[in-house]
Backbone bond lengths (Angstrom), bond angles and torsions (degrees), N, CA, C in turn:
res aa  C-N    CA-C-N  psi(-1)  N-CA   C-N-CA  omega(-1)  CA-C   N-CA-C  phi
1 M - - - 1.471 - - 1.521 110.82 -
2 C 1.347 114.75 -38.37 1.467 119.25 179.44 1.525 110.52 -65.60
3 L 1.350 116.47 -40.65 1.461 120.81 179.09 1.523 111.19 -63.50
4 I 1.331 116.80 -40.51 1.468 120.99 178.83 1.522 110.39 -63.57
5 A 1.331 116.36 -41.41 1.465 120.10 179.08 1.527 111.17 -63.31
6 I 1.334 117.31 -38.96 1.466 120.74 178.88 1.524 110.47 -65.71
7 I 1.343 117.02 -43.00 1.476 120.57 179.49 1.524 110.67 -62.47
8 I 1.329 116.05 -43.18 1.472 119.87 179.12 1.522 110.34 -63.43
9 F 1.327 116.72 -41.18 1.468 120.65 -179.97 1.527 110.99 -62.67
10 V 1.342 117.54 -40.20 1.468 120.99 179.49 1.523 110.65 -68.71
11 L 1.332 116.49 -45.63 1.469 120.14 -179.06 1.527 112.36 -64.68
12 A 1.326 116.68 -24.11 1.463 119.79 -179.09 1.519 111.97 -63.87
13 F 1.343 118.03 -22.30 1.458 120.96 -178.00 1.531 112.81 -105.44
14 V 1.333 117.16 8.39 1.464 121.49 177.35 1.520 108.41 -97.00
15 P 1.342 118.37 122.95 1.471 120.37 179.94 1.528 111.42 -57.45
16 Y 1.308 116.12 145.89 1.457 125.69 -176.81 1.535 111.48 69.79
17 A 1.321 117.01 -47.31 1.467 119.34 -179.09 1.521 110.95 -63.05
18 N 1.336 117.15 -37.25 1.470 119.17 -179.69 1.527 111.54 -64.65
19 A 1.342 116.69 -39.06 1.466 119.65 179.13 1.528 110.92 -67.18
20 I 1.336 116.59 -38.75 1.472 120.33 179.00 1.531 110.60 -65.81
21 V 1.335 116.88 -40.98 1.467 120.71 177.98 1.529 110.24 -63.81
22 A 1.333 116.39 -39.60 1.463 119.81 178.61 1.526 111.20 -62.76
23 I 1.334 117.45 -40.77 1.471 121.15 177.13 1.524 110.41 -64.38
24 F 1.328 116.06 -40.06 1.473 121.19 -179.40 1.527 110.81 -60.26
25 F 1.320 116.92 -47.65 1.467 120.05 -179.06 1.532 111.58 -70.88
26 S 1.323 116.94 -33.48 1.470 119.39 -179.88 1.530 111.28 -64.85
27 L 1.346 116.81 -31.03 1.462 119.91 177.75 1.527 111.25 -64.48
28 F 1.341 116.76 -35.64 1.458 120.70 -179.74 1.530 112.23 -80.85
29 S 1.327 116.18 -19.94 1.469 118.41 -179.34 1.521 112.23 -71.57
30 G 1.341 116.40 -25.48 1.456 120.14 -179.81 1.511 114.03 81.17
31 S 1.338 117.69 6.48 1.464 121.27 -179.62 1.529 109.04 -96.60
32 Y 1.329 115.73 116.41 1.464 119.40 -179.25 1.523 111.92 -67.69
33 K 1.306 116.36 -33.11 1.462 119.65 177.83 1.522 111.03 -65.33
34 L 1.345 115.96 -40.71 1.463 119.46 179.15 1.522 111.06 -67.93
35 I 1.340 117.48 -39.10 1.472 120.68 177.41 1.525 110.28 -61.98
36 L 1.318 116.75 -47.05 1.466 121.09 179.86 1.528 110.74 -62.91
37 G 1.332 116.64 -41.49 1.462 120.08 -178.66 1.515 112.64 -64.44
38 T 1.349 117.88 -43.15 1.459 120.38 -179.80 1.529 112.18 -68.59
39 V 1.331 116.46 -36.49 1.479 119.48 177.54 1.522 109.94 -65.30
40 L 1.331 117.05 -44.94 1.467 120.05 178.32 1.531 111.18 -63.27
41 L 1.336 116.55 -36.17 1.462 120.58 179.18 1.527 110.65 -65.46
42 F 1.331 116.73 -42.10 1.464 120.25 177.59 1.527 110.80 -63.37
43 S 1.327 116.31 -43.80 1.471 120.14 -179.83 1.521 111.09 -63.90
44 A 1.337 116.32 -42.10 1.464 120.20 -179.88 1.525 111.09 -63.62
45 Y 1.338 116.49 -40.58 1.468 119.29 -179.91 1.530 110.75 -67.23
46 Y 1.326 116.56 -41.86 1.473 120.13 -178.72 1.534 111.02 -61.46
47 F 1.332 117.01 -50.04 1.463 119.79 -177.34 1.527 111.64 -69.99
48 T 1.329 117.41 -34.16 1.469 119.84 177.86 1.522 111.13 -64.92
49 V 1.339 116.92 -41.12 1.473 120.63 177.41 1.522 111.04 -63.68
50 Q 1.325 117.21 -43.32 1.458 120.36 -179.37 1.530 111.36 -62.43
51 I 1.319 116.18 -43.69 1.473 119.34 -179.61 1.520 110.41 -68.07
52 D 1.332 117.25 -38.74 1.465 120.78 179.69 1.523 111.10 -65.42
53 E 1.332 117.42 -42.39 1.467 120.36 179.02 1.531 111.32 -64.66
54 K 1.334 116.51 -40.36 1.474 119.76 179.19 1.518 110.51 -66.00
55 T 1.338 117.28 -40.91 1.467 120.87 178.83 1.524 110.90 -63.50
56 N 1.341 117.21 -42.85 1.461 120.52 179.32 1.517 112.19 -68.64
57 E 1.318 116.80 -34.64 1.466 119.99 178.19 1.524 110.92 -63.31
58 D 1.323 117.49 -45.11 1.468 120.80 177.66 1.529 111.12 -63.85
59 Y 1.340 116.10 -37.96 1.462 119.76 -179.71 1.533 111.29 -66.85
60 M 1.339 117.52 -40.59 1.462 121.10 179.63 1.519 111.59 -68.42
61 K 1.324 117.85 -34.40 1.469 120.73 176.81 1.519 110.74 -61.01
62 S 1.327 116.29 -45.41 1.461 119.91 -178.84 1.529 111.81 -73.32
63 F 1.325 117.27 -33.43 1.469 120.33 -177.23 1.526 111.13 -72.53
64 Y 1.356 116.91 -44.49 1.464 120.20 -178.14 1.527 112.94 -93.60
65 K 1.340 116.02 -3.01 1.467 121.91 176.36 1.531 111.69 58.73
66 V 1.310 115.12 56.44 1.460 122.30 176.19 1.518 108.00 -128.66
67 D 1.344 115.46 160.64 1.457 120.11 179.75 1.522 112.01 -86.36
68 N 1.334 116.44 -23.52 1.455 120.30 -176.55 1.530 109.04 -142.38
69 V 1.321 115.76 138.53 1.468 119.90 -179.49 1.524 111.04 -66.26
70 E 1.351 117.60 -28.39 1.458 120.48 179.66 1.527 112.14 -66.31
71 D 1.324 117.38 -14.60 1.468 120.54 178.01 1.527 112.34 -78.94
72 L 1.321 116.89 -6.42 1.459 120.31 -179.08 1.527 110.00 -94.05
73 E 1.329 116.79 139.20 1.456 123.34 176.74 1.523 107.57 -124.50
74 F 1.339 115.83 112.32 1.472 120.45 -175.43 1.528 109.79 -98.41
75 F 1.341 114.62 128.99 1.459 121.92 170.63 1.515 106.60 -125.73
76 Y 1.360 115.21 123.12 1.465 120.12 -171.80 1.527 111.85 -84.81
77 G 1.305 117.45 28.05 1.464 123.38 179.64 1.512 108.02 159.82
78 N 1.327 116.94 144.53 1.455 119.86 -175.04 1.518 112.64 -62.44
79 D 1.327 117.06 -36.58 1.454 120.04 -177.29 1.523 112.64 -75.22
80 Y 1.340 118.73 -4.24 1.458 120.39 179.28 1.523 111.95 -69.52
81 F 1.296 116.88 -11.50 1.463 119.22 175.55 1.531 110.60 -60.20
82 S 1.323 116.74 -26.80 1.459 120.59 -177.37 1.520 112.12 -68.55
83 T 1.343 117.98 -21.51 1.462 121.18 179.61 1.522 112.87 -112.42
84 I 1.335 117.28 -37.43 1.464 120.09 -177.53 1.526 111.13 -80.02
85 N 1.299 117.42 -47.23 1.468 122.97 177.96 1.527 108.95 -130.07
86 P 1.315 117.44 79.77 1.469 119.94 -174.34 1.523 113.62 -58.24
87 K 1.323 117.47 -32.08 1.469 118.24 -175.64 1.526 112.28 -69.30
88 Y 1.340 117.46 -17.26 1.465 120.62 177.81 1.524 112.22 -97.81
89 S 1.322 117.39 -0.89 1.452 120.14 -175.85 1.519 111.18 -77.95
90 L 1.311 115.71 130.15 1.460 122.68 175.52 1.518 111.54 -115.70
91 V 1.332 116.68 1.17 1.467 119.46 -176.39 1.526 111.76 -104.31
92 T 1.334 116.84 -0.46 1.463 118.85 175.44 1.517 109.81 -81.41
93 T 1.317 115.89 153.85 1.465 120.71 -177.19 1.514 109.78 -152.87
94 E 1.315 115.81 159.89 1.455 121.95 177.09 1.517 111.58 -97.61
95 L 1.329 117.09 3.38 1.464 120.57 178.18 1.526 110.27 -68.45
96 N 1.316 114.99 152.88 1.461 119.67 177.68 1.523 111.08 -72.78
97 N 1.324 115.94 159.72 1.459 120.08 178.68 1.521 110.36 -63.93
98 G 1.343 114.06 143.59 1.459 118.78 178.15 1.522 111.92 123.55
99 H 1.313 115.11 -164.88 1.467 121.80 -177.05 1.532 110.24 -94.01
100 H 1.326 114.87 136.05 1.471 121.78 177.51 1.530 108.31 -130.66
101 E 1.316 114.81 143.72 1.460 119.78 -179.57 1.534 108.17 -149.71
102 F 1.339 114.79 124.23 1.475 118.66 179.62 1.532 108.64 -147.90
103 E 1.322 113.34 164.26 1.472 120.96 -174.83 1.517 109.63 -107.11
104 K 1.350 115.59 138.88 1.461 122.40 177.62 1.517 109.75 -129.03
105 D 1.330 113.71 153.77 1.468 120.31 179.53 1.512 108.10 -119.12
106 S 1.332 116.85 109.55 1.471 121.61 179.44 1.518 108.99 -128.59
107 N 1.352 114.51 125.25 1.474 121.04 -179.09 1.536 110.85 57.29
108 N 1.336 113.34 42.14 1.463 119.93 178.64 1.535 112.65 60.47
109 V 1.325 115.70 21.19 1.464 120.34 176.80 1.524 107.59 -120.23
110 K 1.292 116.20 123.45 1.447 120.83 179.94 1.531 109.68 -85.82
111 T 1.332 114.24 125.19 1.475 120.48 179.01 1.527 109.37 -124.47
112 I 1.314 114.74 158.41 1.471 121.19 178.84 1.536 108.09 -113.88
113 H 1.319 115.98 127.55 1.464 122.22 179.83 1.530 108.67 -101.37
114 K 1.339 116.26 117.93 1.472 122.54 179.99 1.528 108.41 -109.55
115 I 1.327 115.40 117.57 1.469 121.01 -170.58 1.526 110.61 -127.07
116 E 1.337 115.24 139.86 1.467 122.40 170.54 1.524 107.69 -116.96
117 V 1.353 116.25 130.19 1.464 121.37 -176.49 1.531 109.00 -123.60
118 E 1.328 114.99 137.92 1.467 121.11 175.40 1.513 109.15 -144.30
119 S 1.326 116.85 122.72 1.474 123.96 179.54 1.517 111.89 57.33
120 G 1.328 116.63 38.31 1.454 120.52 176.38 1.512 114.95 76.02
121 V 1.338 118.47 17.34 1.468 122.44 -178.75 1.524 108.51 -133.19
122 F 1.358 114.99 140.62 1.467 118.78 175.59 1.528 109.84 -66.71
123 T 1.306 115.96 128.02 1.463 119.75 172.17 1.528 111.29 -106.82
124 S 1.315 116.25 -17.00 1.466 121.12 176.80 1.525 107.74 -157.70
125 Y 1.355 115.59 134.85 1.472 119.81 -178.75 1.533 107.54 -150.41
126 F 1.348 116.16 102.60 1.465 121.84 179.25 1.531 109.50 -118.10
127 I 1.340 114.68 143.29 1.458 121.54 174.18 1.520 107.33 -111.19
128 T 1.337 115.53 123.38 1.464 120.90 -177.90 1.527 109.68 -126.71
129 N 1.334 115.21 165.62 1.469 119.86 172.37 1.514 109.52 -87.27
130 K 1.320 116.36 -178.03 1.455 119.20 -176.77 1.512 113.07 -66.66
131 V 1.342 115.84 -26.19 1.461 119.32 179.10 1.523 110.70 -72.42
132 G 1.345 117.03 -27.62 1.460 121.49 -178.84 1.512 113.49 113.36
133 D 1.350 116.59 2.65 1.467 119.50 177.74 1.523 110.01 -74.32
134 T 1.348 116.81 136.92 1.465 121.83 -178.69 1.522 109.26 -75.43
135 L 1.322 115.20 124.56 1.461 121.07 177.84 1.527 112.01 -97.52
136 E 1.337 116.31 -30.74 1.467 118.68 -175.64 1.522 110.36 -162.80
137 N 1.337 114.54 137.60 1.467 119.80 169.13 1.521 106.53 -89.40
138 H 1.300 115.20 92.24 1.458 120.48 -171.34 1.525 112.10 -67.97
139 L 1.353 118.10 -26.19 1.459 120.85 -179.41 1.525 111.45 -66.27
140 D 1.347 117.28 -40.98 1.469 120.20 176.50 1.520 110.91 -62.60
141 K 1.328 115.49 -37.33 1.470 119.57 179.26 1.524 110.63 -64.58
142 L 1.331 116.19 -40.12 1.469 119.52 177.92 1.521 111.54 -65.78
143 Y 1.342 116.32 -37.96 1.468 119.62 177.64 1.530 110.72 -59.55
144 H 1.294 117.16 -47.68 1.467 120.56 -178.46 1.524 111.37 -65.88
145 L 1.331 117.02 -35.29 1.462 119.60 177.59 1.526 110.88 -66.10
146 Q 1.339 117.64 -36.42 1.464 120.92 177.06 1.520 111.09 -59.06
147 V 1.325 116.13 -50.33 1.468 120.82 -179.23 1.526 110.74 -62.80
148 A 1.329 116.04 -41.65 1.475 119.85 -179.69 1.524 111.20 -63.28
149 N 1.330 116.66 -41.48 1.474 119.75 179.24 1.525 111.03 -65.66
150 Y 1.330 117.58 -39.74 1.466 120.53 -179.57 1.532 110.37 -67.60
151 E 1.315 117.55 -44.87 1.475 120.42 179.98 1.525 111.33 -66.34
152 R 1.335 116.52 -29.85 1.467 119.52 178.14 1.517 110.66 -66.72
153 D 1.332 117.70 -41.03 1.458 121.26 -179.19 1.525 112.70 -83.90
154 N 1.337 117.84 -16.10 1.472 121.92 179.03 1.524 108.34 -128.48
155 P 1.335 116.70 76.38 1.478 120.14 -173.69 1.523 113.48 -63.89
156 G 1.332 118.28 -24.74 1.462 120.10 -178.33 1.518 113.94 -85.93
157 K 1.337 116.66 -3.59 1.459 120.61 -176.64 1.528 111.10 -98.84
158 K 1.345 113.12 145.69 1.461 120.11 173.43 1.525 108.09 -113.54
159 V 1.333 115.90 116.57 1.460 120.75 -175.39 1.522 109.85 -82.21
160 I 1.330 115.11 128.32 1.468 122.24 176.52 1.530 107.51 -119.48
161 L 1.311 117.08 115.52 1.460 121.55 -179.09 1.526 110.14 -91.48
162 D 1.321 115.09 61.55 1.463 120.34 -179.42 1.525 108.37 -169.14
163 F 1.317 115.84 174.70 1.462 120.79 176.26 1.529 109.21 -73.75
164 P 1.332 118.21 150.26 1.469 120.23 177.61 1.531 111.18 -62.03
165 V 1.294 115.70 140.85 1.463 121.40 177.54 1.521 108.38 -85.46
166 R 1.321 116.70 127.41 1.459 121.06 -179.06 1.524 109.82 -123.51
167 K 1.306 114.94 150.45 1.460 120.93 -178.88 1.523 109.29 -90.36
168 E 1.323 116.26 123.61 1.463 121.47 178.36 1.536 108.84 -89.80
169 G 1.336 115.28 86.50 1.460 120.06 -178.68 1.520 112.28 -110.85
170 F 1.333 114.73 -165.12 1.462 121.12 -177.48 1.522 111.71 -61.35
171 F 1.336 116.50 -45.44 1.459 119.76 -175.74 1.525 111.84 -69.95
172 R 1.326 117.66 -26.78 1.462 120.09 175.80 1.537 110.44 -65.31
173 Y 1.348 116.17 -45.04 1.467 120.13 178.89 1.530 111.49 -69.61
174 A 1.358 116.00 -38.90 1.461 119.59 178.34 1.532 110.92 -63.37
175 R 1.323 115.66 -36.77 1.467 120.69 178.60 1.527 111.15 -62.22
176 R 1.319 117.20 -41.68 1.462 120.96 179.84 1.524 111.57 -68.36
177 I 1.334 115.91 -40.33 1.470 119.61 -179.35 1.528 110.81 -64.93
178 I 1.343 116.74 -44.41 1.460 120.05 -179.59 1.531 110.63 -66.67
179 Y 1.336 116.32 -33.50 1.469 119.97 176.87 1.530 110.70 -61.34
180 V 1.325 116.83 -43.02 1.470 120.55 178.01 1.532 110.09 -65.14
181 L 1.327 116.94 -40.00 1.469 120.47 178.31 1.526 111.50 -62.97
182 C 1.332 116.45 -35.56 1.464 119.86 177.49 1.528 111.10 -65.14
183 I 1.332 116.83 -37.92 1.466 120.60 177.38 1.526 110.30 -63.19
184 L 1.339 115.93 -46.01 1.464 119.74 179.17 1.529 111.58 -64.71
185 A 1.332 116.25 -34.56 1.465 120.28 -179.33 1.516 111.50 -65.23
186 V 1.338 117.26 -33.89 1.468 120.41 178.84 1.526 110.14 -61.03
187 F 1.328 116.57 -51.31 1.463 120.19 -177.33 1.532 111.77 -68.85
188 Y 1.329 116.80 -37.07 1.472 119.80 179.92 1.529 110.34 -66.18
189 S 1.329 117.82 -45.46 1.461 120.43 179.93 1.520 111.31 -66.54
190 F 1.352 116.83 -35.01 1.468 120.44 178.88 1.527 110.45 -63.78
191 F 1.334 116.83 -47.58 1.460 120.03 179.71 1.529 111.87 -69.89
192 S 1.327 117.16 -25.81 1.467 119.93 175.67 1.526 110.33 -66.56
193 V 1.338 116.09 -37.85 1.469 119.97 176.97 1.527 110.20 -65.00
194 E 1.350 116.33 -43.94 1.466 119.74 179.03 1.523 111.36 -61.41
195 T 1.333 116.39 -41.19 1.463 120.45 179.86 1.527 111.12 -65.27
196 A 1.341 116.09 -41.87 1.459 120.38 -179.72 1.529 111.01 -64.40
197 Q 1.338 116.22 -41.15 1.467 119.22 179.13 1.535 111.42 -65.10
198 T 1.336 115.73 -40.27 1.462 119.81 178.24 1.526 110.88 -62.81
199 Y 1.329 116.24 -40.19 1.467 120.54 179.79 1.524 111.01 -65.14
200 V 1.329 116.35 -41.91 1.467 120.25 179.60 1.524 110.53 -65.06
201 E 1.339 116.17 -41.67 1.463 119.41 179.02 1.523 111.40 -63.69
202 S 1.330 116.61 -38.63 1.464 119.63 179.04 1.522 111.24 -65.56
203 L 1.345 116.95 -37.61 1.464 119.96 177.15 1.530 111.05 -64.55
204 K 1.338 115.88 -38.43 1.465 119.22 178.33 1.522 111.25 -64.59
205 D 1.340 116.26 -41.41 1.461 120.14 179.28 1.521 111.30 -63.89
206 I 1.345 116.13 -40.56 1.465 119.89 179.19 1.523 111.08 -64.67
207 S 1.335 116.31 -41.08 1.460 119.56 -179.42 1.531 111.51 -65.93
208 K 1.352 115.79 -31.88 1.459 118.60 178.50 1.520 111.71 -72.64
209 K 1.348 116.22 -37.47 1.460 121.07 -176.06 1.527 113.08 -85.21
210 R 1.337 118.63 -11.94 1.463 121.36 -176.98 1.528 110.49 -64.02
211 P 1.344 119.54 128.94 1.473 121.32 -178.31 1.523 111.35 -70.76
212 S 1.305 115.61 144.30 1.467 121.54 179.44 1.525 109.27 -103.95
213 F 1.319 116.34 141.35 1.469 121.83 -178.60 1.529 111.49 -109.47
214 F 1.317 114.49 19.33 1.455 118.41 179.42 1.521 109.78 -108.07
215 N 1.286 116.18 177.20 1.471 123.02 179.06 1.528 111.99 55.81
216 N 1.354 115.21 38.56 1.467 121.67 176.46 1.523 113.58 58.98
217 E 1.338 117.03 28.63 1.460 119.13 176.95 1.524 109.74 -75.10
218 K 1.307 116.31 153.16 1.457 122.11 -175.90 1.518 110.72 -72.85
219 R 1.338 116.86 132.00 1.452 121.86 178.23 1.523 109.94 -83.69
220 L 1.311 115.26 159.02 1.454 120.64 177.11 1.524 109.97 -71.94
221 D 1.325 116.46 138.19 1.456 121.37 178.39 1.519 107.95 -85.67
222 T 1.326 117.11 96.44 1.468 121.53 -175.11 1.515 111.68 -70.33
223 N 1.335 118.32 -22.75 1.463 120.09 -178.66 1.529 111.47 -68.05
224 N 1.333 116.12 -40.70 1.463 120.07 -177.81 1.525 113.31 -97.11
225 L 1.341 116.33 3.50 1.458 119.44 -176.24 1.521 111.78 -64.16
226 L 1.362 117.38 -43.69 1.464 121.06 -178.63 1.522 111.15 -65.03
227 D 1.358 116.20 -41.38 1.470 119.48 178.98 1.522 111.02 -62.44
228 D 1.336 117.05 -40.73 1.463 120.31 179.95 1.521 111.09 -63.53
229 V 1.339 115.85 -40.29 1.466 119.74 -179.77 1.524 110.83 -64.72
230 I 1.353 116.21 -42.57 1.474 120.45 -179.40 1.521 110.64 -65.16
231 N 1.333 116.88 -43.13 1.464 120.42 -179.81 1.525 111.20 -63.92
232 E 1.329 115.49 -41.16 1.469 118.97 179.41 1.518 111.00 -64.50
233 A 1.351 116.95 -39.23 1.471 120.79 179.02 1.519 110.63 -65.38
234 D 1.367 116.75 -40.35 1.463 119.77 178.02 1.515 111.40 -62.82
235 E 1.342 116.92 -41.49 1.454 120.15 178.78 1.517 111.62 -63.26
236 N 1.346 115.84 -41.51 1.466 119.56 179.25 1.513 110.99 -64.24
237 N 1.358 116.67 -43.60 1.463 119.90 179.61 1.520 111.11 -63.23
238 T 1.348 116.55 -38.80 1.469 120.26 179.16 1.521 110.42 -63.80
239 E 1.346 116.24 -43.57 1.459 119.76 179.39 1.518 111.04 -63.12
240 I 1.350 116.16 -40.94 1.463 120.11 -179.18 1.518 110.57 -65.13
241 S 1.363 116.63 -43.65 1.460 119.41 -179.67 1.514 111.42 -64.22
242 I 1.366 117.07 -38.69 1.459 120.07 178.39 1.513 110.80 -65.17
243 E 1.345 116.26 -42.15 1.457 119.53 178.98 1.511 111.06 -62.74
244 N 1.353 117.47 -40.13 1.458 120.81 179.20 1.513 111.52 -64.64
245 E 1.369 114.35 -40.16 1.462 116.98 -179.81 1.527 110.53 -66.93
246 V 1.314 116.76 -40.59 1.462 119.86 -178.88 1.523 110.59 -66.97
247 S 1.300 116.41 -34.87 1.460 119.25 -176.56 1.525 112.23 -72.60
248 L 1.355 118.27 -21.18 1.456 120.84 179.53 1.527 110.61 -84.11
249 L 1.323 116.49 144.95 1.453 122.79 -178.01 1.524 109.36 -97.61
250 E 1.343 117.19 119.03 1.456 121.45 -179.19 1.528 108.29 -84.95
251 V 1.349 116.09 119.84 1.460 121.42 -170.23 1.526 112.67 -68.36
252 N 1.331 118.69 -21.42 1.463 120.76 -179.98 1.529 112.56 -89.66
253 R 1.326 117.59 -6.62 1.454 121.41 178.46 1.520 112.68 -117.11
254 A 1.321 117.16 -16.75 1.466 121.52 -173.81 1.516 111.43 -69.60
255 G 1.323 115.35 146.12 1.450 121.25 175.93 1.517 111.24 -99.16
256 E 1.328 115.18 -174.60 1.463 119.85 -177.75 1.522 111.57 -61.76
257 E 1.324 117.16 -45.40 1.465 120.32 -178.85 1.523 111.48 -65.47
258 D 1.343 117.05 -33.38 1.467 120.26 178.16 1.519 110.50 -66.24
259 F 1.337 116.86 -46.06 1.467 119.85 179.21 1.529 111.23 -63.79
260 A 1.333 116.52 -34.64 1.466 120.28 -177.10 1.521 112.24 -67.98
261 T 1.343 118.23 -17.51 1.469 120.29 177.74 1.517 112.49 -77.71
262 L 1.339 118.36 -13.73 1.462 121.77 -179.92 1.528 110.51 -74.66
263 S 1.322 115.67 147.29 1.467 120.91 -179.42 1.522 110.77 -67.88
264 G 1.337 115.89 126.06 1.455 121.30 177.65 1.516 113.94 90.64
265 I 1.359 118.98 -1.91 1.463 122.89 -179.37 1.537 108.62 -108.73
266 S 1.324 116.85 116.54 1.457 120.99 177.85 1.523 109.86 -86.11
267 M 1.344 116.17 174.36 1.459 120.41 -179.95 1.529 111.28 -66.48
268 V 1.341 116.23 -34.94 1.474 120.10 178.16 1.524 109.95 -64.99
269 Q 1.337 116.48 -44.56 1.462 120.26 178.82 1.530 111.12 -66.17
270 A 1.347 116.26 -36.01 1.468 120.12 179.16 1.527 110.66 -62.70
271 K 1.355 117.74 -41.17 1.458 120.92 177.50 1.521 111.07 -62.49
272 Y 1.339 116.21 -37.36 1.468 119.88 179.19 1.524 110.65 -66.76
273 L 1.338 118.23 -38.36 1.467 120.95 -179.98 1.532 110.80 -62.91
274 V 1.322 115.99 -42.06 1.466 119.78 179.35 1.518 110.83 -68.66
275 K 1.332 117.09 -40.87 1.462 121.17 -179.40 1.528 111.07 -64.95
276 E 1.332 117.63 -39.29 1.462 121.29 178.22 1.525 110.36 -62.84
277 R 1.309 116.99 -38.86 1.477 120.83 179.04 1.526 111.09 -68.39
278 E 1.336 116.20 -39.93 1.463 119.95 -179.31 1.528 112.25 -70.68
279 D 1.350 116.39 -36.70 1.458 120.62 -176.40 1.525 112.42 -78.91
280 N 1.322 116.93 -40.00 1.469 120.35 -170.11 1.519 114.05 -118.05
281 G 1.327 118.22 11.16 1.460 120.66 173.83 1.517 112.79 96.42
282 R 1.326 114.34 169.09 1.461 121.37 -177.51 1.523 111.63 -63.69
283 Y 1.321 114.00 157.20 1.467 120.11 177.25 1.514 108.45 -80.91
284 S 1.339 115.83 132.78 1.462 119.80 -176.58 1.528 112.24 -84.47
285 S 1.322 117.52 -24.10 1.466 121.83 -179.92 1.522 107.92 -163.38
286 L 1.327 114.88 173.35 1.474 118.69 177.75 1.516 110.78 -66.18
287 E 1.344 118.04 -36.62 1.465 120.37 177.57 1.519 110.22 -63.56
288 N 1.353 116.35 -40.28 1.454 120.17 176.81 1.527 110.94 -63.78
289 F 1.334 116.15 -37.40 1.477 121.46 177.83 1.525 110.59 -63.86
290 Y 1.363 116.30 -43.12 1.470 120.39 179.94 1.534 110.95 -66.68
291 T 1.337 116.29 -44.20 1.465 120.99 -174.16 1.527 111.48 -68.39
292 R 1.308 116.85 -47.02 1.466 119.88 -176.46 1.524 112.45 -66.03
293 N 1.321 117.34 -27.93 1.470 119.75 -178.37 1.526 112.63 -103.79
294 D 1.356 116.30 4.29 1.473 121.08 176.43 1.541 110.94 53.23
295 I 1.332 115.44 51.99 1.470 121.27 -178.83 1.526 108.98 -85.97
296 S 1.331 116.99 131.52 1.465 122.19 -175.98 1.522 111.05 -69.04
297 K 1.334 115.23 162.02 1.472 121.15 -179.48 1.522 111.74 -61.62
298 N 1.348 117.72 -40.09 1.462 120.21 -177.78 1.525 111.56 -62.80
299 I 1.356 115.74 -43.97 1.464 118.68 179.71 1.529 110.40 -68.80
300 Q 1.356 116.89 -34.27 1.469 119.70 176.63 1.527 110.83 -58.90
301 E 1.358 116.13 -43.48 1.465 119.67 -179.59 1.523 111.18 -64.12
302 N 1.340 116.44 -34.06 1.463 120.38 -177.34 1.521 113.04 -74.01
303 I 1.357 116.70 -33.59 1.466 118.74 -171.45 1.524 114.39 -107.60
304 K 1.349 118.15 -7.29 1.467 118.95 -173.17 1.532 113.04 -64.97
305 A 1.354 116.70 -27.81 1.457 119.37 179.56 1.522 112.27 -83.07
306 K 1.349 117.52 -4.63 1.454 121.03 -175.64 1.531 113.39 -112.64
307 I 1.347 117.48 -3.91 1.464 120.17 -177.25 1.521 110.81 -126.47
308 T 1.313 115.70 160.99 1.460 121.93 176.20 1.514 108.26 -147.25
309 C 1.327 114.82 166.47 1.471 119.36 -178.52 1.520 108.84 -144.79
310 D 1.333 116.67 129.42 1.464 120.98 174.95 1.523 108.19 -73.11
311 E 1.320 116.80 123.49 1.463 120.95 -177.73 1.533 110.38 -65.91
312 I 1.340 117.09 137.63 1.461 123.46 178.88 1.522 108.08 -112.62
313 E 1.332 116.61 118.84 1.461 119.02 -174.06 1.530 112.13 -86.86
314 N 1.348 116.69 -48.76 1.470 119.48 -172.05 1.517 113.45 -96.64
315 E 1.344 115.92 -27.31 1.459 119.11 -175.40 1.511 110.11 -76.19
316 K 1.294 117.46 133.95 1.456 122.78 178.70 1.511 108.22 -114.58
317 P 1.306 117.24 145.10 1.463 119.54 178.80 1.510 109.74 -69.17
318 K 1.309 114.17 152.13 1.448 119.25 179.73 1.509 111.00 -64.75
319 D 1.321 114.94 147.74 1.460 120.81 178.98 1.522 108.34 -79.26
320 T 1.311 114.39 106.44 1.469 120.47 -177.91 1.504 112.10 -86.48
321 S 1.365 116.40 -1.87 1.472 119.13 -179.18 1.518 112.24 -79.92
322 R 1.382 115.94 -21.58 1.463 118.84 -179.64 1.519 110.71 -72.56
323 K 1.328 115.01 157.32 1.449 119.73 -178.21 1.522 109.28 -67.66
324 R 1.309 114.41 147.22 1.455 120.21 -178.34 1.524 111.47 -72.90
325 F 1.340 118.38 -36.57 1.480 122.76 -177.83 1.524 109.70 -111.45
326 R 1.338 116.57 140.77 1.464 121.85 177.79 1.524 108.96 -123.13
327 G 1.333 116.45 165.18 1.478 122.04 177.49 1.507 111.80 93.11
328 R 1.302 113.37 -177.78 1.471 118.30 -177.68 1.508 110.87 -87.38
329 R 1.300 114.61 152.67 1.437 121.49 176.95 1.518 109.58 -91.18
330 L 1.301 118.28 127.90 1.462 123.11 179.39 1.508 109.56 -101.08
331 E 1.298 113.83 129.23 1.447 119.32 178.63 1.502 108.58 -109.48
332 L 1.298 115.18 130.90 1.476 121.38 178.90 1.524 109.47 -99.79
């Protein structure tokens, strides 16, 4: 399934193929509107591309002043001869990458050749005298010789050392918009098929589970149906309320280990909470629990949904402000 999804995702961005895939999925979706829409989208893209190509062909003929577009030969850089037409390349070399410098004697004149090589191609080639003055940019000369050799062997071709010039008109923009719509149509039709299959499966499940009233099967007792539903709801609510009560920690009954399970309460703090309750009486409310133990706001937010406190109406906490010892002090 994962492989199929990857293939569909790749095809969604391939021109023409995306529209065909969208039509394919629309046929399985069972939606006539979707089938018609994808077919019209494919037709619109096909005719828009044809008109755009014809418009650009006429524009290139007038721009480059040729009778036929096939007479044009585009090279997107002079050094591309080394890969597109290797036999015409004069800038390739067997020298290692890096800087090279050597001396040559031509016509009784000693010159120095300074060369830069990268990936087996000249990137810089200057001829200088011994003083260092540049006599010739030999790389430009090689570029022109490449073009001259190619035009000599292909007299009907016109070499253009640049990208083709294209006209950005209405059909060019329409072509791009329809291409994006074709991509969206692939994913929409695919999910439409998934939705349709899910709907069909649900109908099958319902038909299997539907009760039959034939062959002396027992009918539903509609008179007691409402009572049964109400009783079942009451039982569920009772179970939920009991579970909620059990899940909450009652601060006047909890032990040290119970308090230690709360977020932000360590075992040392848990012992202090129990000791405070034993020394100064039960907690009258959650606010009383927070205040007496000086619990920070952050910890209160973390534990307030996990604890509860039985309200105490008549019992008051012991006054901890009074002195612990009374009477006179005896010195021996």
